[in-house]
C-alpha positions as CSV (number, residue, x, y, z in Angstrom):
1,M,-29.4,86.7,-46.2
2,S,-26.6,86.6,-48.7
3,T,-24.2,87.8,-46.0
4,L,-25.2,85.0,-43.6
5,R,-24.8,82.5,-46.4
6,D,-21.4,83.9,-47.3
7,Q,-20.3,83.6,-43.6
8,E,-21.6,80.1,-43.4
9,A,-19.8,79.1,-46.6
10,S,-16.6,80.7,-45.3
11,R,-16.8,78.8,-42.0
12,T,-17.4,75.6,-44.0
13,R,-14.4,76.2,-46.2
14,R,-12.2,76.9,-43.1
15,H,-13.4,73.8,-41.4
16,E,-12.7,71.7,-44.5
17,A,-9.2,73.3,-44.8
18,V,-8.4,72.4,-41.2
19,L,-9.6,68.8,-41.7
20,R,-7.6,68.5,-44.9
21,T,-4.5,69.8,-43.2
22,V,-4.9,67.4,-40.2
23,S,-5.5,64.5,-42.6
24,S,-2.4,65.4,-44.6
25,Y,-0.2,65.5,-41.5
26,L,-1.7,62.2,-40.4
27,A,-1.0,60.7,-43.8
28,L,2.7,61.7,-43.4
29,T,3.0,59.3,-40.4
30,K,1.7,56.3,-42.6
31,P,-1.0,55.1,-40.1
32,R,-1.3,51.7,-41.7
33,V,2.3,51.0,-41.0
34,I,2.0,52.2,-37.4
35,E,-1.0,49.8,-37.0
36,L,1.2,46.9,-37.9
37,L,3.9,47.9,-35.5
38,L,1.4,48.2,-32.7
39,V,0.2,44.7,-33.4
40,T,3.7,43.4,-32.3
41,T,4.3,45.8,-29.4
42,I,1.4,44.8,-27.2
43,P,2.1,41.0,-27.3
44,A,5.8,41.7,-26.6
45,M,4.7,43.6,-23.4
46,L,2.3,40.8,-22.4
47,L,5.1,38.2,-22.8
48,A,7.5,40.4,-20.8
49,E,5.0,40.5,-18.0
50,R,3.7,37.0,-18.4
51,G,0.3,38.5,-17.9
52,V,-1.2,42.0,-18.3
53,P,1.1,45.0,-17.5
54,A,-0.3,48.1,-16.0
55,P,-2.8,49.5,-18.5
56,W,-1.3,53.0,-18.3
57,L,2.2,51.6,-19.2
58,V,0.7,49.8,-22.2
59,L,-1.1,53.0,-23.4
60,A,1.9,55.2,-22.8
61,T,4.2,52.8,-24.7
62,L,1.8,52.7,-27.6
63,I,1.6,56.5,-27.7
64,G,5.3,56.9,-27.5
65,G,5.9,54.1,-30.1
66,S,3.3,55.7,-32.4
67,M,5.1,59.1,-32.2
68,A,8.4,57.5,-32.9
69,A,7.1,55.5,-35.9
70,G,5.3,58.6,-37.2
71,S,8.5,60.6,-36.9
72,A,10.4,58.1,-38.9
73,N,7.7,57.8,-41.6
74,A,7.4,61.6,-41.9
75,L,11.1,62.1,-42.3
76,N,11.1,59.2,-44.8
77,C,8.5,61.1,-46.8
78,V,10.7,64.2,-46.9
79,A,13.7,62.3,-48.0
80,D,11.8,60.3,-50.7
81,A,9.6,63.1,-52.0
82,D,11.3,63.0,-55.4
83,I,10.7,59.3,-56.1
84,D,7.3,59.3,-54.4
85,A,6.2,61.8,-57.1
86,V,7.1,59.3,-59.8
87,M,5.9,56.0,-58.3
88,K,2.2,55.4,-58.8
89,R,1.8,53.7,-55.4
90,T,3.0,56.9,-53.6
91,S,1.9,59.6,-55.9
92,S,-0.9,60.8,-53.5
93,R,1.3,61.4,-50.5
94,P,1.0,64.9,-49.0
95,L,4.4,66.2,-50.1
96,V,3.8,65.1,-53.7
97,T,0.4,66.8,-53.9
98,H,1.9,69.9,-52.2
99,D,-0.7,69.8,-49.4
100,I,2.2,70.2,-46.9
101,P,5.5,72.1,-47.6
102,A,8.6,70.0,-47.2
103,R,10.0,72.3,-44.5
104,N,6.8,71.9,-42.4
105,A,7.0,68.1,-42.8
106,L,10.6,68.1,-41.7
107,V,9.8,70.1,-38.6
108,F,6.8,67.9,-37.9
109,G,8.9,64.8,-38.1
110,I,11.7,66.1,-35.9
111,A,9.1,67.4,-33.3
112,L,7.4,64.0,-33.2
113,G,10.8,62.3,-32.6
114,V,11.7,64.6,-29.8
115,A,8.3,64.2,-28.2
116,S,8.5,60.4,-28.4
117,F,11.8,60.5,-26.6
118,G,10.6,62.7,-23.8
119,W,7.3,60.9,-23.5
120,L,8.8,57.4,-23.2
121,W,11.5,58.6,-20.8
122,V,8.9,60.0,-18.5
123,T,6.2,57.3,-18.8
124,A,8.3,54.2,-19.3
125,N,12.1,54.4,-18.9
126,L,15.2,55.9,-20.5
127,L,16.1,52.6,-22.3
128,S,12.8,52.6,-24.2
129,A,13.2,56.3,-25.1
130,V,16.8,55.7,-26.4
131,L,15.7,52.7,-28.4
132,A,12.9,54.7,-30.0
133,V,15.2,57.5,-31.1
134,A,17.8,55.0,-32.3
135,T,15.1,53.4,-34.5
136,I,14.2,56.8,-36.0
137,L,17.8,57.6,-36.8
138,F,18.4,54.1,-38.2
139,Y,15.4,54.2,-40.5
140,L,16.2,57.7,-41.8
141,F,20.0,57.6,-42.2
142,V,20.8,53.9,-42.7
143,Y,17.8,52.7,-44.7
144,T,16.3,55.7,-46.4
145,L,19.5,57.7,-47.2
146,L,22.2,55.0,-47.3
147,L,20.7,51.7,-48.4
148,K,17.4,52.2,-50.2
149,R,18.8,53.6,-53.4
150,R,22.2,51.8,-53.4
151,T,21.7,48.1,-52.9
152,A,19.2,45.3,-53.4
153,Q,19.9,44.3,-49.8
154,N,18.2,47.5,-48.7
155,I,15.1,46.0,-47.1
156,I,17.0,43.1,-45.4
157,W,19.1,45.4,-43.2
158,G,16.9,48.5,-43.4
159,G,13.9,46.5,-42.3
160,A,15.6,46.1,-38.8
161,A,13.9,49.4,-37.9
162,G,10.5,47.8,-38.2
163,C,11.6,45.1,-35.7
164,M,12.3,47.5,-32.9
165,P,8.7,47.9,-31.5
166,V,8.9,44.5,-29.9
167,V,12.2,45.4,-28.2
168,I,10.8,48.8,-27.1
169,G,7.7,47.1,-25.7
170,W,9.7,44.5,-23.8
171,S,12.1,47.1,-22.4
172,A,9.2,49.3,-21.3
173,V,8.0,46.5,-19.0
174,T,11.4,45.0,-17.9
175,G,13.9,47.9,-18.2
176,S,16.1,45.5,-20.1
177,V,16.5,43.6,-23.4
178,D,16.3,39.8,-22.9
179,W,16.5,36.9,-25.3
180,P,12.7,36.6,-26.0
181,A,12.8,40.2,-27.2
182,L,15.6,39.3,-29.5
183,V,13.8,36.3,-30.8
184,M,10.7,38.4,-31.6
185,F,13.0,40.9,-33.3
186,A,14.3,38.0,-35.5
187,V,10.8,36.9,-36.4
188,V,9.9,40.3,-37.7
189,F,13.4,40.7,-39.3
190,F,13.0,37.5,-41.4
191,W,9.4,38.3,-42.1
192,T,10.1,41.7,-43.6
193,P,11.8,40.5,-46.9
194,P,9.0,38.1,-48.0
195,H,6.4,40.8,-47.0
196,T,8.2,43.6,-48.9
197,W,9.4,41.6,-51.9
198,S,6.0,40.1,-52.6
199,L,4.6,43.7,-52.7
200,A,7.6,44.9,-54.8
201,M,7.0,42.0,-57.3
202,N,3.7,43.7,-58.1
203,F,5.2,47.2,-58.4
204,R,8.6,46.3,-59.9
205,D,8.1,48.8,-62.8
206,D,7.6,51.6,-60.3
207,Y,11.0,50.8,-58.6
208,R,12.7,50.5,-61.9
209,R,11.3,53.9,-63.0
210,V,12.9,55.7,-60.0
211,G,16.1,53.6,-59.9
212,V,15.5,52.0,-56.5
213,P,17.2,48.6,-56.6
214,M,14.5,46.7,-54.7
215,L,15.2,43.0,-55.4
216,P,12.3,42.3,-57.7
217,A,13.3,45.3,-59.8
218,V,16.9,44.0,-60.4
219,A,16.7,40.2,-60.2
220,S,14.7,37.5,-62.0
221,P,11.3,36.4,-60.6
222,V,12.7,32.9,-60.0
223,Y,15.6,34.3,-57.9
224,V,13.2,36.6,-56.0
225,S,10.7,33.9,-55.2
226,R,13.5,31.6,-54.1
227,Q,14.7,34.2,-51.7
228,I,11.2,34.6,-50.4
229,V,11.1,30.9,-49.7
230,I,14.5,31.0,-47.9
231,F,13.5,33.9,-45.7
232,T,10.2,32.3,-44.9
233,W,11.9,29.2,-43.6
234,L,14.2,31.4,-41.5
235,M,11.2,33.3,-40.2
236,V,9.4,30.2,-39.1
237,A,12.5,28.7,-37.5
238,A,13.0,32.0,-35.5
239,S,9.3,31.9,-34.4
240,L,9.9,28.4,-32.9
241,L,12.8,29.6,-30.9
242,L,10.3,31.4,-28.7
243,V,8.6,28.1,-27.7
244,P,10.7,27.7,-24.5
245,A,9.4,31.0,-23.2
246,T,5.8,30.1,-24.0
247,S,3.4,27.2,-23.6
248,W,1.7,24.7,-26.0
249,V,-0.8,27.4,-27.0
250,Y,1.9,29.4,-28.8
251,A,3.8,26.4,-30.0
252,A,0.7,25.0,-31.7
253,A,-0.3,28.3,-33.3
254,A,3.2,29.2,-34.5
255,S,3.7,25.7,-36.0
256,L,0.4,25.7,-37.9
257,A,0.8,29.3,-39.1
258,G,4.4,28.7,-40.1
259,M,3.5,25.6,-42.1
260,W,0.7,27.6,-43.8
261,F,3.0,30.4,-44.8
262,I,5.7,28.1,-46.0
263,A,3.2,26.3,-48.2
264,M,2.1,29.6,-49.7
265,A,5.7,30.8,-50.3
266,H,6.5,27.5,-52.1
267,R,3.3,27.8,-54.1
268,L,4.4,31.2,-55.3
269,H,7.9,29.9,-56.2
270,M,6.6,26.9,-58.1
271,A,4.2,29.1,-60.1
272,V,7.1,31.4,-61.0
273,C,9.4,28.5,-62.0
274,C,6.6,27.0,-64.2
275,G,5.9,30.3,-65.9
276,E,2.4,30.3,-64.6
277,P,0.4,33.5,-63.7
278,T,1.3,34.6,-60.2
279,K,-0.4,36.7,-57.5
280,P,2.3,38.0,-55.3
281,M,-0.1,40.4,-53.6
282,R,-1.9,37.4,-52.2
283,L,1.3,36.4,-50.3
284,F,1.7,40.1,-49.3
285,H,-1.7,40.1,-47.6
286,L,-1.2,36.7,-46.2
287,S,2.1,37.9,-44.6
288,N,0.1,40.4,-42.6
289,S,-2.2,37.7,-41.4
290,Y,0.7,35.5,-40.5
291,L,2.4,38.1,-38.4
292,A,-0.9,39.0,-36.7
293,L,-1.6,35.3,-35.9
294,V,1.8,34.7,-34.4
295,F,1.7,37.7,-32.2
296,V,-1.9,37.2,-31.2
297,A,-0.8,33.7,-30.1
298,I,2.0,35.3,-28.0
299,A,-0.6,37.6,-26.4
300,V,-3.1,34.8,-25.7
301,D,-0.4,32.5,-24.3
302,S,0.9,35.2,-22.0
303,V,-2.6,36.2,-20.7
304,L,-3.5,32.6,-20.1
305,G,-0.4,32.3,-17.9
306,A,0.2,28.7,-18.9
307,T,3.5,27.2,-17.7
308,P,6.3,27.8,-20.2
309,L,7.6,24.7,-21.9
310,G,11.3,25.6,-21.1
311,W,14.4,24.4,-22.7
312,P,14.4,20.6,-23.5
313,F,17.8,20.2,-21.9
């Protein structure tokens, strides 16, 4: 009996070890970040088609995009392992807890990147595959290794990598990059600073501790909140540039969502200026809702097939 119990216990331990390893590699890819990227990819594909593209193409693009994003995030974890160990927000990442050796994580990240290129080339087109690899390289070398630890402008320019899923999704359907894809890129580009800075306002001490010059760690709260307001206005203005390619459905949704977000950004700024208690994480969570609303509006507008409003001239 004891032998059977020992064997069962051994199998249970092996099973738990396998699950822990799989979970650790999955954590390297930062699944919650990937979810946000996929929210923007599908509507971009729907708008490119002005309807519903082939389901297989949508699925294939999501798989390839997820692998590319996972590659970039895993390589980012390798490059930032030293500061992740110091910051409270990232102290549970697999490389910090030594659940995965750094060498294995590096190989895993590179393998995912290569797989994403091959997959998108075969299932979508070469342009989408090249854009995916360019995004990985930009995120690793430009943002993580060059900008992140050197300038408070890091997230402004480095955040461009997070804008690429809309371009990849568009190119997968059309084989090209057209102006609506660039407008959607601009929406996410201007959205990224308010989204990231509101989070960083809450974790400014973490960034100061590791010497990463994220804007809230090196500038006054008033300056940061003012920049959040400026980028919020730019984001909403960019979202309205998409109106000629859509109908009244998107125009109404984008206008209402934009006014709502602008009001929340100004509310944060006024609270900071008046020295009142602030809740920057509220704006952070609202930013996720805003982006989801805008891109869901794109998706609904595209599926409905309403006549685009077109240019007013």
